[in-house]
N, C-alpha and C positions, 0 to 999 in steps of 0.2 A: 523537351525542347524549351519550354517556358523557363525551366530551372536553369538551363544553360544561358539563355538570354539575360536573365536576371543576374546571374553570376558575373558575366562580362560587364554588364551595365554598372554593377556595384564597384567592380575593380576600377573602371575608368573614373567613376564619380569619386571614389576614395582617393585615387591619385590626384585628381583635379583639386580636391579640397586640401590635400596634404601639401603638394608641391607648389600649386599656384596661389593658394590662399593662406597657408600657415607656416611657410618656411622662409628664411632669409637665404637666398641662393647666392653663393660666392664662387661658384664654378666659373672660371674665366672663359671657358669654351661654350657657354650657354648665354642666352639672353631671352627677352620676352618680346614677342611681336605685338603690334597694336591690334585692336579688335577688327579693324578694317582689313589688315593683312590676313588675319585668320579667316575672315569671311571669304576673301578671294580664293583662299586655298580650297574652300568647299564649293566653288562655283562649277558650272557645267564644263569649264575648261579642263577639269581633272579627267574627263572622259575622252578627250580628243587628241587627234594627231594632226600634224601639218607636215609639209615637205617642200623643200626649195624648188623642186621640179614640178610641183603642182599635181602630184599623183592623187592627193586627197582633196576633195572639194569641200566647200562650206567653211573655208578657213580665213576669209577676208579680214575678220576682226582679230583673229588670233595673230595673223601676220602684222597687223597694224599695232597691236599691243607690244609685240616684240620690237618692232622698229622704234616705237616711242620710248620704250625702256632703254634701248641702246643709246638713243640720243641723250637721255637724262644722264646715263652713266658716263658718256663721253664728256659732258659738261661738268659733272661732279668731280671726275678724276683727271680732267685735262688730257684725255686720251683720244686718239684718232680712230682706233679700232677696238671693238668690244664684242665679246661673246657672252651671252647670258645662258648659254646652253650647258654649262658645266653643272652636272648634277651633284657635285660635291667638290670640296677643296682638294681632295685627293686626285680626282679626275682632272682638275685644273692643273695640278702639278705634273701629272702624267702627260697632259697636253703640251706643257712647256718642254718637258724632256724629249718627247717625240719630235717636236718641231725644231729644237735647237741642237740636239746631241746626235752623235753617231756612235755605233758600237765601238768600244775600245777607248772612248774619251775618258779623261779624268775630270771629275767634278768635285768642287769644294762645297761643303755644307757644314752645319754645326752638328756635332756628335749628340746622339740621344742622351749620353751621360752628362752633357752640358745643357740639356733642355731642348735639343734639336728634335725635329719631327721624326718619329719612329719609322715613317714610310720611306725615309731616305737612308735607313740603315742598309748596310752592304747587301744583306740577304733579301731586301724587299724590292722596291721599284728599280734601283740600280742593277740588281741581279737579273731582273726580267729583261732589261734593255742592254745588258752587257757593258755597263759602265763601272768604272773604278772610282771608289769613294776615298777622298782625302778630307780630313777634318780641319776646320779652322782652329786656331789657338785661342782659348778663352782665358780671361783673367777676371775674377770677381763678376762673372755673368755678363761681361762685355767682351767683344772681339778685340784681342790684342793685335792691333793693326800691323805694326812693324813685323812681328813674328809671323803673322798670317801671310803678309806679302812675301816673306822669305819662303814659306811653304808653297805658295802659288808659283813662284819663279823656279824653285827647285823641282817641282813636280810637273811643270809645264801644263798647268791647269787651263782648260778651255772655258769652263762654265763655273760660276759661283752662284749658289742659291742662298740668299740671305732671308732672314725671318726664321722663327722657330716656335715651338710649342711653349717654351718659357722665354718670354721677350720682355725684359724690363726696360731696355734702353734702345735708342736709335741705332740703326745699322750703318756701316761705312760704305754706302752706295757710291758716292762721288769718288772716293779714294780708290775703290776697286775697279770702277768703270774706267778710270784713267790708265789701267794696266793693259788695256786692249784685250780684255776678256769679256765674255757674255755674262751679264749679271741678271739673274731672275730674282724677283722679290716675292716671297710667299707672305702675303699680307693677311693670312687667315685670321690671326688674332687681332691685328691692329687696323683692319680695314675701315672700321668706323672712325678711328682716330685720324687716319689718312684723309677720309672723306670730310671730316670736320676740321681739317687743316691745323691739327695740334701736334702731330707727330713728325712726319717727314713726307716728302713728295717723291717717291721712288722713280717715277718716269722722268720727271724734270731733272733729277739728280743723275740720270744716266742708265737706269735699268732698262733692259730690252722688253721686259714684260712685268706686269703686276698681276698677281692671281691669288686665289684663295677662296675660303668659305665665307658665307654671307650671314652667319648667325652667331657671331661671337661679339666683338665690340660693335660690329655692324649688326643692326637689329632687324634683319630680314628673316625669311624662312630658311630652313636648312637647305643648302645647295652651294653653288660656287659661281665664280665670275672670272673672266680673263680679259685683261686690258693691255694695250700696247700702242706705241706710236710708230711701230714698224708695219709695213704693208703685209699683214698676215690674214689669210682667208681661213681663219680658224674653224668656222662653222662647217665649211666644206671638208676641211681636213679631218675633222673628228667624226663626220657622219658615217655610220655603220662600222666605225673602228672603235670608238669609245662611247658614243652616244647615238641612240636612234631617237626615241621619244624623249624630248628634253623636259617633259612635265610642264605643260603650258600654264596650268594653274599656279605652279611655283613661279614661273616667269612673270605672270600678272601680279602676284603678291610681292615679288622682288621689286617690280617696277614701282609699286606703291611705296615700298620701304625706301627706294631711291628718292622718290619725291619728298618723303618725310625727312630724309637726310639732307636733301638740298635746302629745305626751308628751316630745319631745326638742328642740323648736324653740328654746326660750330658751337652753339651753346651747350649741346649735349656732350660733345667731346671735351670741351673745356672743363665742364663739371666732373667728368670722369677723372681727369688728371688731378684736379683738386681733391677729389674723394680718395683716390688711391694713395696720394701722398700723405693726407691726413690720417688715413687708416694705418699706413706703415709707421708713421711717426708715433702714433698713440700706442701701437703694439710694441714698438721698440722701447718706448719709455716704460712700458709695463714688463720689460725684461724678456720679451719673446725674441727668439733668434731670427731677426728679419735681415735678409740679404741686402747688399747694395748701399749700406749706410754712407760710405765714402763718396757716393755719387748722388746722394739725395734719395736713396731707396728705389725710386722708380720714375720712369717717364711715360709709362703706359697705363693700362687698366689693371695690371697685375702687381701683386705684392707677393714676395716669396718668404714663407716661414719654413725654415728647414732645420730640424733637429739633427744631431750627429747620427743618431740611430734611426734608420728608416722605419723600423718597427714602431718606434715611438710616434713617428708621423702618422702611421696607419692607425695606431690605437687612439691618438688624439682626434683624428678625422672621424672615427667611429663614435667617440664620445660627443663631439660636436653634432653629429647627425642625430643622436638621441635628444639633443636640445633643439632640434629643428634648424640648426645652422649647417647648411650643405656646402661641403668643400670636397676637393679631390684629395688623394693621398699623397700629393706632392710635397708640401701643401702650398699650391698656388691659390691665392685669393684674388678673385676678380670682382671689381665693383661695377661692371657694366649693367647688370640686371637691376641692382638696387638703385643705381643712378636713373635708369629708365623708369623706375617706380617713383622717382621724385626725391629720393633721399639726397641730403647734402652733407656738409662737413660735420654738423652737430650729430647727425645720425651715425657717421663713421666713428665718432667718439663713443657713442652708445654701443655700437657693434663690437668695438675693441673691448669695452667693459664686459659685455656678455661673453666674449671668448675667454677673457681672463677668469670670469666666474666659473666657467666649465673647467678650465685648467686647474683652478684651486680646489676643485672637488665640491663645489656647492651643490645642493640638491638639484638634480637634473630637471625634475618636474617643475620646480619653481623657475628655473632659468627658461625652460621651454615655454612656459606661460608668458614670460616677459618677452620672449622672441616673437610669439604669436601676436602679442599686443602691439609691439613695434611694427610688425609687418602689416597689421590691419589699419595702422595710421596712414598707410600709403597704398591705398587700394585701387588707384587709377594707374594708367599708363601715360607717361608724359612724352613730350617732344613728338607730338602727332597733331593732325588736323582734328580739332574737336567740334567743328561745325558740320560734320558729316551726319546725315540722317541714317543712323544705323537700322532703324526699323524698316525704312524703305529698302535698304540693302538686303536685310534679312528676308523680307517678303519676296524680293526679286531673285535672290540667289538660292534660298533653301526652302521654297514652298513646293 
């Protein structure tokens, strides 16, 4: 038994040292939570249930936390109706489709081949709900508006879902909403930029709902959120259909992240845009195949490096991993986590140089040590309340 405990303990400690302390993480679907958010995830709330009909007792503070979180979210996203009970961005998307679609409807989305979310592939969620999928026309990683409007009219599309796993540029919400169709905006990747008022405002532009995950450019715990200006009783609609226990420790932690975003989100999001554009420009000047040059490379937290041969992408991603630079095999480069660490334009130039050194075949161990050195220069989490007494929180929550 002791051997098993030590084994698991070592694995967690090794991971913590490796990913949290010694790597530069450029995966765009990941971020880092503040110490306060991480502490709230470990509070007594993780053991508890609540219910709208009052079946469970002892929930008065849980219910108040949720109500407070919803009010902050409404203010942050200029929404009238909010649900924090989405346990993932996928469930938030499922909720949107359940609420707005009917079996047999045709829906428009972005093809996974063009960076669209795989969950909207014909054989995934649409297949479960009996929906027919039609793909938007893409040109250089942007929606070709005129061609896509033709597709919508020809196929009598009822619902368009904007947003995707690869999202470099703003989406044409206003233009498609004018076509008298329902527009849903999957903000999973750009939620932090929307909250920081640096990308676009989907609800104001005509989307019926904004939904997605809360742990990508938004720096909350893993989970989801659903927002709308239409009178939707989402929490009642999903109860015992998609969600039972919504993980109240997650909702408390998300509420703290919403507060952080309310106070620091604009500065954080602006720095993300600066960082992504500087990283893209520096990599492009170093002759890397960076997409979107004709549009300024990116308007989001993502930069796309795409070799013609996908195997070359995978091989290069693995070599970067050996140097402690963590990317996906896309290669989508996300600057959200390094920005949260406090890195700015100069550090993006240094990261571009480190990536180039790996590509040119420099000794991996030497590059890895320089990566670790850069990472350790930014050992704090920024864009958070630094006047919180963590010792008091630790004593109250984990003793």
